N, C-alpha and C positions, 0 to 999 in steps of 0.2 A: 683318454689316450687308450688306444687299442693295444692289448697285450699280444705278443707273438711268442711262439714256442721255438726257441733257437737251440739246436743241439750242438752246443759249444765244444764239448769234449770230442764228439765225433768229427766235427769240422776241423779241429786242430789236429787230430790224428790223421785225417786224410791229407791235410797240407803237409804235415811232417813226413808221412810215408812217401808222398810224391816227390818231395825235395830229396829224400834219401835215395829213391830210385834214380833220380836225375843225377845225383852227385856221387854215388857209391864207387864209381870207377875213376874218379878224377884224382889227379895228383894234387899235392899241396898248393902248388902255384895256380893250378886251374881252379881250385876251391877259392883261393883268395880273389881271383878274378871274378868268379861267379858271384860271390857275396859282395863285391865292391861295385858291381854294375848298378849305376844310378837310374838308367833308363829302361830297366827290364820291365816289360809289359806283362800284366797278369794273363794267364791263359784263358781264364773264364771269369765272367762277371756274374754275380748272383743277382737275379732279377728281383725287383721290388725291395732292395736293401736300402734301409734308411739309416743315416748316421744321426745319432742322438746328440 
């Protein structure tokens, strides 16, 4: 099996920071709606990502 170098901490920080920027000016009700959306599509897909 081929090993890959995944920068997990950096990836999580980028995701967290993007969510913060998107939600920082939302009201409580808007936040509830944002987090309860079931069909929200990801903005980007990582190429060559394999699920173990």
